[in-house]
N, CA, C and O atoms as CSV, one atom per row, in Angstrom:
chain,resi,resn,atom,element,x,y,z
A,1,MET,N,N,-11.002,50.572,25.193
A,1,MET,CA,C,-10.534,49.642,26.040
A,1,MET,C,C,-8.984,49.948,26.234
A,1,MET,O,O,-8.423,50.572,25.334
A,2,ASN,N,N,-8.243,49.543,27.370
A,2,ASN,CA,C,-6.967,50.081,27.542
A,2,ASN,C,C,-6.655,49.045,28.289
A,2,ASN,O,O,-7.091,48.796,29.412
A,3,PHE,N,N,-5.503,48.123,27.339
A,3,PHE,CA,C,-4.940,47.186,28.221
A,3,PHE,C,C,-3.659,47.134,28.228
A,3,PHE,O,O,-3.030,47.171,27.171
A,4,THR,N,N,-3.025,47.034,29.492
A,4,THR,CA,C,-1.734,47.048,29.766
A,4,THR,C,C,-1.232,45.674,30.443
A,4,THR,O,O,-1.933,44.998,31.196
A,5,PHE,N,N,0.397,45.290,29.972
A,5,PHE,CA,C,0.701,44.010,30.252
A,5,PHE,C,C,1.662,44.266,31.329
A,5,PHE,O,O,2.565,45.099,31.252
A,6,ASP,N,N,1.408,43.453,32.413
A,6,ASP,CA,C,2.256,43.250,33.480
A,6,ASP,C,C,3.113,41.974,33.696
A,6,ASP,O,O,2.640,40.898,33.330
A,7,TRP,N,N,4.313,42.023,34.253
A,7,TRP,CA,C,4.771,40.735,34.210
A,7,TRP,C,C,4.116,39.982,35.523
A,7,TRP,O,O,4.353,38.777,35.615
A,8,ARG,N,N,3.278,40.627,36.587
A,8,ARG,CA,C,3.086,39.943,37.697
A,8,ARG,C,C,1.377,39.273,36.929
A,8,ARG,O,O,0.782,38.355,37.492
A,9,ASP,N,N,1.017,39.704,36.074
A,9,ASP,CA,C,-0.030,38.871,35.637
A,9,ASP,C,C,-0.013,38.053,34.961
A,9,ASP,O,O,-1.031,37.396,34.738
A,10,LEU,N,N,1.182,37.791,34.377
A,10,LEU,CA,C,1.764,36.559,33.813
A,10,LEU,C,C,2.151,35.351,34.683
A,10,LEU,O,O,2.066,34.176,34.327
A,11,ASN,N,N,2.520,35.730,35.687
A,11,ASN,CA,C,2.813,34.944,36.969
A,11,ASN,C,C,1.805,34.383,37.451
A,11,ASN,O,O,1.754,33.164,37.613
A,12,GLU,N,N,0.736,35.289,37.787
A,12,GLU,CA,C,-0.664,34.958,38.282
A,12,GLU,C,C,-1.180,33.830,37.190
A,12,GLU,O,O,-1.451,32.724,37.659
A,13,ILE,N,N,-1.274,33.949,36.329
A,13,ILE,CA,C,-1.673,33.015,35.162
A,13,ILE,C,C,-1.081,31.996,35.007
A,13,ILE,O,O,-1.725,30.960,34.840
A,14,PHE,N,N,0.471,31.984,35.016
A,14,PHE,CA,C,1.108,30.594,35.045
A,14,PHE,C,C,0.895,29.650,36.230
A,14,PHE,O,O,1.055,28.432,36.146
A,15,GLY,N,N,0.499,30.338,37.409
A,15,GLY,CA,C,0.227,29.677,38.785
A,15,GLY,C,C,-0.945,29.085,38.746
A,15,GLY,O,O,-1.134,28.118,39.484
A,16,LEU,N,N,-2.070,29.594,37.789
A,16,LEU,CA,C,-3.269,28.957,37.721
A,16,LEU,C,C,-3.256,27.702,36.775
A,16,LEU,O,O,-3.977,26.740,37.044
A,17,LEU,N,N,-2.379,27.705,35.583
A,17,LEU,CA,C,-2.389,27.019,34.859
A,17,LEU,C,C,-1.738,25.583,35.409
A,17,LEU,O,O,-2.115,24.498,34.966
A,18,VAL,N,N,-0.827,25.709,36.316
A,18,VAL,CA,C,0.057,24.634,36.898
A,18,VAL,C,C,-1.237,24.092,37.696
A,18,VAL,O,O,-1.777,23.042,37.348
A,19,ILE,N,N,-1.669,24.796,38.697
A,19,ILE,CA,C,-2.937,24.379,39.667
A,19,ILE,C,C,-3.815,23.630,39.071
A,19,ILE,O,O,-4.242,22.593,39.578
A,20,VAL,N,N,-4.203,24.106,37.857
A,20,VAL,CA,C,-5.540,23.455,36.795
A,20,VAL,C,C,-4.972,22.062,36.559
A,20,VAL,O,O,-5.389,20.983,36.980
A,21,GLY,N,N,-3.939,22.332,35.799
A,21,GLY,CA,C,-3.240,20.987,35.039
A,21,GLY,C,C,-2.718,20.012,36.391
A,21,GLY,O,O,-2.319,18.892,36.070
A,22,GLY,N,N,-2.698,20.268,37.515
A,22,GLY,CA,C,-2.220,19.598,38.414
A,22,GLY,C,C,-3.626,18.836,38.658
A,22,GLY,O,O,-3.746,17.612,38.698
A,23,ALA,N,N,-4.538,19.659,38.794
A,23,ALA,CA,C,-5.949,18.928,39.293
A,23,ALA,C,C,-6.316,17.741,38.191
A,23,ALA,O,O,-6.784,16.640,38.484
A,24,ILE,N,N,-5.989,18.230,36.820
A,24,ILE,CA,C,-6.624,17.439,35.812
A,24,ILE,C,C,-5.929,16.219,35.773
A,24,ILE,O,O,-6.533,15.185,35.486
A,25,MET,N,N,-4.402,16.222,36.098
A,25,MET,CA,C,-3.574,15.150,36.211
A,25,MET,C,C,-3.986,14.021,37.359
A,25,MET,O,O,-3.969,12.806,37.162
A,26,PHE,N,N,-4.323,14.611,38.475
A,26,PHE,CA,C,-4.890,13.857,39.480
A,26,PHE,C,C,-6.041,13.212,39.392
A,26,PHE,O,O,-6.326,12.232,40.080
A,27,VAL,N,N,-6.776,13.732,38.531
A,27,VAL,CA,C,-7.789,13.175,38.250
A,27,VAL,C,C,-7.910,11.733,37.121
A,27,VAL,O,O,-8.584,10.713,37.264
A,28,PHE,N,N,-7.057,12.097,36.090
A,28,PHE,CA,C,-6.707,11.201,35.513
A,28,PHE,C,C,-5.976,10.055,36.217
A,28,PHE,O,O,-6.142,8.892,35.847
A,29,TRP,N,N,-5.326,10.317,37.034
A,29,TRP,CA,C,-4.471,9.097,37.927
A,29,TRP,C,C,-5.656,8.558,38.660
A,29,TRP,O,O,-5.749,7.337,38.538
A,30,LEU,N,N,-6.432,9.020,39.263
A,30,LEU,CA,C,-7.246,8.483,40.407
A,30,LEU,C,C,-8.470,7.533,39.499
A,30,LEU,O,O,-8.924,6.476,39.939
A,31,PHE,N,N,-8.815,8.041,38.389
A,31,PHE,CA,C,-9.644,7.253,37.464
A,31,PHE,C,C,-9.096,6.179,36.826
A,31,PHE,O,O,-9.857,5.213,36.759
A,32,LEU,N,N,-7.894,6.023,36.280
A,32,LEU,CA,C,-7.119,5.337,35.168
A,32,LEU,C,C,-6.295,4.374,35.825
A,32,LEU,O,O,-5.848,3.381,35.251
A,33,ARG,N,N,-6.063,4.691,37.168
A,33,ARG,CA,C,-5.095,3.781,37.946
A,33,ARG,C,C,-5.412,2.324,37.951
A,33,ARG,O,O,-4.628,1.399,37.740
A,34,PRO,N,N,-6.845,2.257,38.258
A,34,PRO,CA,C,-7.140,0.666,38.482
A,34,PRO,C,C,-6.732,0.021,37.030
A,34,PRO,O,O,-6.042,-0.989,36.897
A,35,LYS,N,N,-7.333,0.862,35.893
A,35,LYS,CA,C,-7.468,0.244,34.788
A,35,LYS,C,C,-6.061,-0.086,34.336
A,35,LYS,O,O,-5.829,-1.136,33.736
A,36,VAL,N,N,-5.154,0.770,34.609
A,36,VAL,CA,C,-3.545,0.210,34.347
A,36,VAL,C,C,-3.282,-0.720,35.043
A,36,VAL,O,O,-2.953,-1.758,34.468
A,37,GLU,N,N,-3.322,-0.701,36.333
A,37,GLU,CA,C,-2.640,-1.835,37.135
A,37,GLU,C,C,-3.329,-3.074,36.792
A,37,GLU,O,O,-2.628,-4.085,36.804
A,38,ALA,N,N,-4.663,-3.212,36.464
A,38,ALA,CA,C,-5.336,-4.424,35.968
A,38,ALA,C,C,-4.769,-4.934,34.541
A,38,ALA,O,O,-4.877,-6.104,34.173
A,39,GLY,N,N,-4.280,-4.125,33.941
A,39,GLY,CA,C,-3.896,-4.277,32.424
A,39,GLY,C,C,-2.391,-5.231,32.747
A,39,GLY,O,O,-2.033,-6.165,32.029
A,40,PHE,N,N,-1.563,-4.703,34.106
A,40,PHE,CA,C,-0.475,-5.672,34.142
A,40,PHE,C,C,-0.630,-6.967,34.686
A,40,PHE,O,O,-1.230,-7.286,35.713
A,41,ALA,N,N,0.148,-7.870,33.660
A,41,ALA,CA,C,-0.516,-9.171,34.083
A,41,ALA,C,C,0.291,-9.650,35.494
A,41,ALA,O,O,1.353,-9.222,35.947
A,42,SER,N,N,-0.567,-10.645,35.991
A,42,SER,CA,C,0.263,-11.428,36.989
A,42,SER,C,C,1.467,-12.079,36.645
A,42,SER,O,O,1.864,-12.076,35.480
A,43,LYS,N,N,2.203,-12.745,37.732
A,43,LYS,CA,C,3.279,-13.530,37.422
A,43,LYS,C,C,3.379,-14.796,36.690
A,43,LYS,O,O,4.258,-15.263,35.966
A,44,ASP,N,N,1.971,-15.317,37.166
A,44,ASP,CA,C,1.808,-16.844,36.383
A,44,ASP,C,C,0.822,-16.578,35.029
A,44,ASP,O,O,0.504,-17.555,34.351
A,45,ALA,N,N,0.333,-15.179,34.647
A,45,ALA,CA,C,-0.065,-14.789,33.473
A,45,ALA,C,C,1.133,-14.508,32.686
A,45,ALA,O,O,1.053,-14.680,31.470
A,46,SER,N,N,2.230,-14.102,33.194
A,46,SER,CA,C,3.373,-13.288,32.461
A,46,SER,C,C,4.130,-14.757,32.128
A,46,SER,O,O,4.512,-14.895,30.966
A,47,THR,N,N,4.360,-15.815,33.031
A,47,THR,CA,C,5.046,-16.961,32.728
A,47,THR,C,C,4.324,-17.720,31.577
A,47,THR,O,O,4.902,-18.224,30.614
A,48,ALA,N,N,2.828,-17.736,31.830
A,48,ALA,CA,C,2.446,-18.312,30.645
A,48,ALA,C,C,2.522,-18.054,29.131
A,48,ALA,O,O,2.578,-18.683,28.075
A,49,LEU,N,N,2.488,-16.407,29.732
A,49,LEU,CA,C,2.655,-15.819,28.226
A,49,LEU,C,C,3.953,-16.013,27.715
A,49,LEU,O,O,4.115,-15.993,26.494
A,50,ALA,N,N,4.885,-16.196,28.467
A,50,ALA,CA,C,6.551,-16.455,28.178
A,50,ALA,C,C,6.397,-17.561,27.272
A,50,ALA,O,O,6.761,-17.400,26.108
A,51,LYS,N,N,5.864,-18.764,27.673
A,51,LYS,CA,C,5.826,-19.988,27.242
A,51,LYS,C,C,5.087,-20.023,26.066
A,51,LYS,O,O,5.450,-20.848,25.227
A,52,LYS,N,N,3.976,-19.202,25.771
A,52,LYS,CA,C,3.372,-19.017,24.652
A,52,LYS,C,C,4.474,-18.565,23.408
A,52,LYS,O,O,4.690,-19.173,22.359
A,53,VAL,N,N,4.968,-17.543,23.796
A,53,VAL,CA,C,5.848,-16.950,23.049
A,53,VAL,C,C,6.951,-17.955,22.750
A,53,VAL,O,O,7.419,-17.924,21.611
A,54,ASP,N,N,7.375,-18.742,23.519
A,54,ASP,CA,C,8.660,-19.732,23.454
A,54,ASP,C,C,7.886,-20.722,22.340
A,54,ASP,O,O,8.583,-21.154,21.423
A,55,GLY,N,N,6.592,-21.063,22.385
A,55,GLY,CA,C,6.086,-21.932,21.513
A,55,GLY,C,C,6.420,-21.249,20.194
A,55,GLY,O,O,7.040,-21.685,19.224
A,56,LEU,N,N,5.775,-19.914,20.434
A,56,LEU,CA,C,5.374,-19.692,18.940
A,56,LEU,C,C,7.025,-19.367,18.272
A,56,LEU,O,O,7.058,-19.147,17.061
A,57,GLU,N,N,7.975,-19.347,18.821
A,57,GLU,CA,C,9.590,-19.104,18.360
A,57,GLU,C,C,10.359,-20.051,17.596
A,57,GLU,O,O,11.211,-19.928,16.716
A,58,VAL,N,N,9.580,-21.474,18.442
A,58,VAL,CA,C,9.737,-22.952,17.990
A,58,VAL,C,C,9.188,-23.042,16.532
A,58,VAL,O,O,9.900,-23.420,15.602
A,59,GLY,N,N,7.986,-22.702,16.395
A,59,GLY,CA,C,7.005,-23.032,15.392
A,59,GLY,C,C,7.900,-21.667,14.331
A,59,GLY,O,O,8.192,-21.879,13.154
A,60,THR,N,N,8.097,-20.820,14.785
A,60,THR,CA,C,8.537,-19.912,13.528
A,60,THR,C,C,9.915,-20.475,13.140
A,60,THR,O,O,10.211,-20.668,11.961
A,61,THR,N,N,10.734,-20.728,14.143
A,61,THR,CA,C,11.993,-21.282,13.588
A,61,THR,C,C,11.513,-22.514,12.790
A,61,THR,O,O,11.629,-22.246,11.594
A,62,GLU,N,N,11.126,-23.490,12.934
A,62,GLU,CA,C,10.553,-24.494,12.064
A,62,GLU,C,C,10.146,-24.088,10.968
A,62,GLU,O,O,10.703,-24.670,10.037
A,63,ARG,N,N,9.213,-23.136,10.586
A,63,ARG,CA,C,8.830,-22.570,9.569
A,63,ARG,C,C,10.190,-21.887,8.649
A,63,ARG,O,O,10.441,-22.179,7.480
A,64,PHE,N,N,10.763,-21.174,9.279
A,64,PHE,CA,C,11.737,-20.246,8.838
A,64,PHE,C,C,12.793,-21.353,7.928
A,64,PHE,O,O,13.036,-21.376,6.721
A,65,GLU,N,N,13.278,-22.215,9.026
A,65,GLU,CA,C,14.134,-23.462,8.214
A,65,GLU,C,C,13.542,-24.071,6.943
A,65,GLU,O,O,14.214,-24.403,5.966
A,66,LYS,N,N,11.999,-24.201,7.074
A,66,LYS,CA,C,11.645,-24.728,5.879
A,66,LYS,C,C,11.376,-23.908,4.765
A,66,LYS,O,O,11.075,-24.415,3.684
A,67,LEU,N,N,11.444,-22.840,4.902
A,67,LEU,CA,C,11.230,-21.681,3.949
A,67,LEU,C,C,12.798,-21.598,3.457
A,67,LEU,O,O,12.846,-21.557,2.227
A,68,GLU,N,N,13.748,-21.572,3.914
A,68,GLU,CA,C,15.037,-21.524,3.630
A,68,GLU,C,C,15.632,-22.885,2.839
A,68,GLU,O,O,16.574,-22.834,2.048
A,69,ARG,N,N,15.006,-23.942,3.150
A,69,ARG,CA,C,15.379,-25.125,2.495
A,69,ARG,C,C,14.813,-25.028,0.771
A,69,ARG,O,O,15.465,-25.335,-0.227
A,70,ARG,N,N,13.139,-24.404,0.846
A,70,ARG,CA,C,12.641,-24.084,-0.136
A,70,ARG,C,C,13.565,-23.373,-1.240
A,70,ARG,O,O,13.822,-23.819,-2.358
A,71,VAL,N,N,13.956,-22.304,-0.740
A,71,VAL,CA,C,14.439,-21.044,-1.345
A,71,VAL,C,C,15.941,-21.660,-2.044
A,71,VAL,O,O,16.512,-21.315,-3.079
A,72,GLY,N,N,16.278,-22.625,-1.104
A,72,GLY,CA,C,18.030,-23.040,-1.525
A,72,GLY,C,C,17.491,-24.140,-2.980
A,72,GLY,O,O,18.158,-24.318,-3.999
A,73,VAL,N,N,16.406,-24.624,-2.738
A,73,VAL,CA,C,16.048,-25.487,-4.003
A,73,VAL,C,C,15.830,-24.784,-5.022
A,73,VAL,O,O,16.288,-25.125,-6.113
A,74,VAL,N,N,15.137,-23.739,-4.879
A,74,VAL,CA,C,14.747,-22.854,-6.245
A,74,VAL,C,C,15.870,-22.026,-6.624
A,74,VAL,O,O,15.881,-21.701,-7.811
A,75,GLU,N,N,16.858,-21.590,-5.868
A,75,GLU,CA,C,18.056,-21.055,-6.059
A,75,GLU,C,C,19.006,-21.786,-7.162
A,75,GLU,O,O,19.555,-21.336,-8.168
A,76,ARG,N,N,18.985,-23.356,-6.464
A,76,ARG,CA,C,19.864,-24.266,-7.526
A,76,ARG,C,C,19.195,-24.643,-8.636
A,76,ARG,O,O,19.818,-25.019,-9.629
A,77,ASP,N,N,17.783,-24.589,-8.608
A,77,ASP,CA,C,17.235,-24.810,-9.998
A,77,ASP,C,C,17.448,-23.822,-11.074
A,77,ASP,O,O,17.753,-23.963,-12.258
A,78,VAL,N,N,17.155,-22.567,-10.195
A,78,VAL,CA,C,17.551,-21.426,-11.376
A,78,VAL,C,C,18.809,-21.621,-11.814
A,78,VAL,O,O,19.035,-21.735,-13.019
A,79,ALA,N,N,19.817,-21.685,-10.852
A,79,ALA,CA,C,20.960,-21.625,-11.403
A,79,ALA,C,C,21.378,-22.335,-12.135
A,79,ALA,O,O,22.431,-21.999,-12.678
A,80,ALA,N,N,20.668,-23.846,-12.556
A,80,ALA,CA,C,20.874,-24.559,-13.643
A,80,ALA,C,C,20.217,-24.192,-14.901
A,80,ALA,O,O,20.264,-25.002,-15.826
A,81,LEU,N,N,19.675,-23.197,-15.035
A,81,LEU,CA,C,18.728,-22.864,-16.094
A,81,LEU,C,C,19.718,-22.019,-17.155
A,81,LEU,O,O,20.605,-21.333,-16.646
A,82,PRO,N,N,19.597,-22.049,-18.534
A,82,PRO,CA,C,20.330,-21.480,-19.238
A,82,PRO,C,C,20.079,-20.052,-19.332
A,82,PRO,O,O,18.924,-19.632,-19.258
A,83,THR,N,N,21.262,-19.120,-19.520
A,83,THR,CA,C,21.035,-17.807,-19.276
A,83,THR,C,C,20.507,-17.345,-20.623
A,83,THR,O,O,20.235,-18.114,-21.545
A,84,LYS,N,N,20.370,-15.858,-20.664
A,84,LYS,CA,C,19.445,-15.708,-21.995
A,84,LYS,C,C,20.333,-15.475,-23.344
A,84,LYS,O,O,19.906,-15.349,-24.492
A,85,ARG,N,N,21.616,-15.452,-22.916
A,85,ARG,CA,C,22.681,-15.568,-24.028
A,85,ARG,C,C,22.834,-17.041,-24.813
A,85,ARG,O,O,22.941,-17.276,-26.017
A,86,GLU,N,N,22.798,-18.091,-23.464
A,86,GLU,CA,C,22.923,-19.446,-24.097
A,86,GLU,C,C,21.199,-19.576,-24.932
A,86,GLU,O,O,21.246,-20.026,-26.077
A,87,LEU,N,N,19.991,-19.259,-24.468
A,87,LEU,CA,C,19.099,-19.573,-25.093
A,87,LEU,C,C,19.379,-18.762,-26.707
A,87,LEU,O,O,19.255,-19.315,-27.800
A,88,HIS,N,N,19.741,-17.467,-26.486
A,88,HIS,CA,C,19.891,-16.972,-27.826
A,88,HIS,C,C,20.484,-17.867,-28.638
A,88,HIS,O,O,19.899,-18.235,-29.657
A,89,ASN,N,N,21.777,-18.363,-28.295
A,89,ASN,CA,C,22.636,-19.403,-29.094
A,89,ASN,C,C,22.048,-20.378,-29.910
A,89,ASN,O,O,22.038,-20.540,-31.130
A,90,LEU,N,N,21.243,-21.387,-28.358
A,90,LEU,CA,C,20.177,-22.145,-29.019
A,90,LEU,C,C,19.295,-21.941,-30.117
A,90,LEU,O,O,19.300,-22.639,-31.131
A,91,GLU,N,N,18.457,-20.875,-29.882
A,91,GLU,CA,C,17.950,-20.370,-31.011
A,91,GLU,C,C,18.450,-20.365,-32.405
A,91,GLU,O,O,17.901,-21.038,-33.278
A,92,LEU,N,N,19.589,-19.539,-32.651
A,92,LEU,CA,C,20.065,-19.278,-33.654
A,92,LEU,C,C,20.705,-20.748,-34.209
A,92,LEU,O,O,20.818,-20.867,-35.429
A,93,LYS,N,N,21.112,-21.836,-33.363
A,93,LYS,CA,C,21.629,-22.843,-33.887
A,93,LYS,C,C,20.526,-23.769,-34.513
A,93,LYS,O,O,20.771,-24.463,-35.500
A,94,ILE,N,N,19.318,-23.748,-33.904
A,94,ILE,CA,C,17.869,-24.305,-34.619
A,94,ILE,C,C,17.565,-23.656,-35.545
A,94,ILE,O,O,17.034,-24.384,-36.384
A,95,GLU,N,N,17.622,-22.523,-35.893
A,95,GLU,CA,C,17.178,-21.785,-37.101
A,95,GLU,C,C,18.279,-22.439,-38.352
A,95,GLU,O,O,17.954,-22.868,-39.459
A,96,ALA,N,N,19.468,-22.360,-37.837
A,96,ALA,CA,C,20.587,-22.922,-38.767
A,96,ALA,C,C,20.418,-24.329,-39.106
A,96,ALA,O,O,21.054,-24.777,-40.060
A,97,LEU,N,N,19.532,-25.174,-38.351
A,97,LEU,CA,C,19.364,-26.501,-38.663
A,97,LEU,C,C,18.074,-26.536,-39.368
A,97,LEU,O,O,17.892,-27.393,-40.233
A,98,ARG,N,N,17.101,-25.620,-39.054
A,98,ARG,CA,C,16.060,-25.405,-40.195
A,98,ARG,C,C,16.679,-25.553,-41.603
A,98,ARG,O,O,16.502,-26.511,-42.356
A,99,GLY,N,N,17.488,-24.380,-41.859
A,99,GLY,CA,C,17.964,-24.121,-43.121
A,99,GLY,C,C,18.488,-25.113,-43.749
A,99,GLY,O,O,18.223,-25.290,-44.938
A,100,ASP,N,N,19.367,-25.976,-43.031
A,100,ASP,CA,C,20.166,-27.400,-43.284
A,100,ASP,C,C,19.172,-28.084,-44.050
A,100,ASP,O,O,19.240,-28.401,-45.237
A,101,SER,N,N,18.232,-28.279,-43.232
A,101,SER,CA,C,17.256,-29.293,-43.492
A,101,SER,C,C,16.370,-29.144,-44.531
A,101,SER,O,O,15.764,-30.150,-44.900
A,102,ARG,N,N,16.162,-28.048,-45.100
A,102,ARG,CA,C,15.457,-27.132,-46.300
A,102,ARG,C,C,16.369,-27.628,-47.395
A,102,ARG,O,O,15.893,-28.214,-48.367
A,103,ALA,N,N,17.712,-27.405,-47.266
A,103,ALA,CA,C,18.596,-27.720,-48.039
A,103,ALA,C,C,18.882,-29.385,-48.774
A,103,ALA,O,O,19.063,-29.846,-49.901
A,104,VAL,N,N,18.795,-29.865,-47.432
A,104,VAL,CA,C,18.775,-31.213,-47.488
A,104,VAL,C,C,17.268,-31.873,-48.133
A,104,VAL,O,O,17.355,-32.915,-48.783
A,105,SER,N,N,16.284,-31.412,-47.987
A,105,SER,CA,C,14.813,-31.781,-48.615
A,105,SER,C,C,15.179,-31.746,-49.954
A,105,SER,O,O,15.103,-32.729,-50.691
A,106,THR,N,N,15.699,-30.302,-50.406
A,106,THR,CA,C,15.392,-30.331,-51.867
A,106,THR,C,C,16.455,-31.315,-52.593
A,106,THR,O,O,16.170,-31.849,-53.666
A,107,LYS,N,N,17.730,-31.530,-51.929
A,107,LYS,CA,C,18.678,-32.339,-52.573
A,107,LYS,C,C,17.947,-33.778,-52.914
A,107,LYS,O,O,18.203,-34.389,-53.952
A,108,VAL,N,N,17.036,-34.237,-51.955
A,108,VAL,CA,C,16.483,-35.672,-52.010
A,108,VAL,C,C,15.431,-35.653,-52.710
A,108,VAL,O,O,14.992,-36.692,-53.202
A,109,GLU,N,N,14.799,-34.384,-52.891
A,109,GLU,CA,C,13.800,-34.607,-54.098
A,109,GLU,C,C,14.209,-34.257,-55.291
A,109,GLU,O,O,13.351,-34.434,-56.156
A,110,ALA,N,N,15.203,-33.825,-55.655
A,110,ALA,CA,C,16.052,-34.017,-56.995
A,110,ALA,C,C,16.328,-35.278,-57.005
A,110,ALA,O,O,15.760,-35.849,-57.936
A,111,MET,N,N,16.969,-35.956,-56.355
A,111,MET,CA,C,17.266,-37.533,-56.256
A,111,MET,C,C,16.479,-38.378,-56.513
A,111,MET,O,O,16.760,-39.426,-57.094
A,112,ASN,N,N,15.375,-38.052,-56.120
A,112,ASN,CA,C,14.177,-38.977,-56.164
A,112,ASN,C,C,13.401,-38.903,-57.342
A,112,ASN,O,O,12.712,-39.863,-57.689
A,113,ALA,N,N,13.455,-37.708,-58.078
A,113,ALA,CA,C,13.160,-37.490,-59.565
A,113,ALA,C,C,14.184,-38.074,-60.139
A,113,ALA,O,O,13.861,-38.727,-61.131
A,114,SER,N,N,15.339,-38.078,-59.871
A,114,SER,CA,C,16.420,-38.880,-60.933
A,114,SER,C,C,16.514,-40.383,-60.830
A,114,SER,O,O,16.893,-41.150,-61.714
A,115,LEU,N,N,16.143,-40.656,-59.711
A,115,LEU,CA,C,15.864,-42.216,-59.329
A,115,LEU,C,C,14.704,-42.619,-60.279
A,115,LEU,O,O,14.830,-43.527,-61.101
A,116,THR,N,N,13.538,-41.876,-60.118
A,116,THR,CA,C,12.577,-42.389,-60.785
A,116,THR,C,C,12.617,-42.194,-62.265
A,116,THR,O,O,11.921,-42.966,-62.925
A,117,ARG,N,N,13.223,-41.412,-62.813
A,117,ARG,CA,C,13.639,-41.396,-63.872
A,117,ARG,C,C,14.771,-42.676,-64.722
A,117,ARG,O,O,14.645,-42.973,-65.910
A,118,ILE,N,N,15.713,-43.213,-63.886
A,118,ILE,CA,C,16.376,-44.158,-63.900
A,118,ILE,C,C,15.525,-45.588,-63.889
A,118,ILE,O,O,15.751,-46.613,-64.533
A,119,GLU,N,N,14.710,-45.365,-63.153
A,119,GLU,CA,C,13.848,-46.837,-62.969
A,119,GLU,C,C,12.756,-46.757,-64.370
A,119,GLU,O,O,12.564,-47.705,-65.131
A,120,ASN,N,N,12.188,-45.555,-64.476
A,120,ASN,CA,C,11.271,-45.952,-65.814
A,120,ASN,C,C,12.297,-46.209,-66.886
A,120,ASN,O,O,11.916,-47.177,-67.544
A,121,HIS,N,N,13.500,-45.714,-67.355
A,121,HIS,CA,C,14.221,-46.112,-68.223
A,121,HIS,C,C,14.841,-47.688,-68.612
A,121,HIS,O,O,15.063,-48.246,-69.686
A,122,LEU,N,N,15.028,-48.176,-66.912
A,122,LEU,CA,C,15.747,-49.572,-67.157
A,122,LEU,C,C,14.951,-50.502,-66.535
A,122,LEU,O,O,15.314,-51.659,-66.326
A,123,LEU,N,N,13.665,-49.961,-66.168
A,123,LEU,CA,C,12.412,-51.225,-65.878
A,123,LEU,C,C,11.750,-51.296,-67.210
A,123,LEU,O,O,11.643,-50.340,-67.978
A,124,PRO,N,N,11.301,-52.537,-67.428
A,124,PRO,CA,C,10.354,-52.697,-68.797
A,124,PRO,C,C,8.792,-52.269,-68.331
A,124,PRO,O,O,8.446,-52.407,-67.158
A,125,PRO,N,N,7.949,-51.776,-69.286
A,125,PRO,CA,C,6.676,-51.107,-68.542
A,125,PRO,C,C,6.008,-52.310,-68.062
A,125,PRO,O,O,6.297,-53.470,-68.354
A,126,PRO,N,N,5.053,-51.886,-67.271
A,126,PRO,CA,C,4.193,-52.946,-66.455
A,126,PRO,C,C,3.278,-53.938,-67.717
A,126,PRO,O,O,2.968,-53.347,-68.752
A,127,ARG,N,N,3.030,-54.884,-67.616
A,127,ARG,CA,C,2.268,-55.674,-68.277
A,127,ARG,C,C,0.516,-55.507,-68.080
A,127,ARG,O,O,0.071,-55.799,-66.970
A,128,SER,N,N,-0.202,-55.162,-68.873
A,128,SER,CA,C,-1.838,-55.177,-68.565
A,128,SER,C,C,-2.290,-56.384,-68.884
A,128,SER,O,O,-3.483,-56.653,-68.747
């Protein structure tokens, strides 16, 4: 099989491709044109759609403003919360108060024991 390439052959192939492609495009145009034209809305339908979209924009704007207010409230509340460092300092102070209360508790117990001894020494024994 001997195959030789000639530029004139390429020209004929290209011409044939253009003709076939044009025919396919014409067939698509012929059969799809009514569907495409039906897809375009009339002026009344377009106006109704525009009004519907405007209504959605109003509702969306109101919802967005409501959401903005809610986010503002949350931001204000979060800004009022203590920071991590402040909470840590508070934990340290609470722990120091626990230590102080333990020390006071031992002193109160010692004072209670002393008071009991003094009362037993000064008061007469109960009569039976």
